[in-house]
C-alpha positions in Angstrom: -138.5 13.6 60.1 -136.8 14.4 63.4 -137.4 12.8 65.8 -136.0 13.2 69.5 -134.8 10.5 71.0 -133.3 10.4 75.0 -129.9 9.5 75.9 -128.3 10.6 72.5 -124.5 11.7 72.3 -123.8 14.3 69.8 -120.2 14.8 68.6 -118.0 16.3 66.1 -119.6 15.3 63.0 -121.4 11.6 64.1 -124.0 11.1 66.4 -124.7 8.0 68.3 -126.3 6.1 71.2 -125.1 2.5 72.1 -127.6 0.4 74.5 -125.9 -3.2 75.8 -128.0 -6.2 77.6 -125.0 -8.1 79.6 -125.4 -11.4 81.0 -123.2 -12.8 83.3 -123.3 -16.5 83.7 -121.0 -19.0 86.2 -119.4 -22.0 85.1 -122.4 -24.4 85.2 -124.5 -22.3 86.3 -123.8 -22.9 90.1 -124.8 -19.8 92.1 -122.1 -17.4 93.2 -123.9 -14.3 94.8 -125.8 -16.0 97.2 -125.9 -13.6 100.0 -127.5 -10.3 100.3 -123.8 -9.1 101.1 -122.1 -10.6 98.0 -125.3 -9.4 95.7 -124.2 -5.8 97.3 -120.5 -5.9 97.0 -120.8 -7.2 93.0 -123.3 -4.3 92.3 -120.8 -1.8 94.1 -118.3 -3.2 91.9 -120.1 -3.2 88.7 -121.2 0.7 88.9 -117.9 1.7 90.0 -116.3 0.1 87.2 -119.3 1.8 84.8 -118.5 4.9 86.3 -114.7 5.0 85.6 -115.7 4.0 82.0 -118.7 6.7 81.9 -121.1 3.7 81.3 -124.9 4.7 82.3 -126.5 1.3 84.0 -130.1 1.7 83.6 -131.0 -1.6 85.5 -129.4 -4.4 87.3 -131.1 -7.9 89.0 
């Protein structure tokens, strides 16, 4: 039975679809991104790194 799964990558001889759930926790769980400016800067950095590595960010909080 063939199912059409979104986001599947077809390469020569194999098919794959990876999803990762990443969570960063600061030491002792102190708040680090306490202002909207810091949150925006970190989101920009993560987005740039993802783009450079051909990674799609599906959701960011």
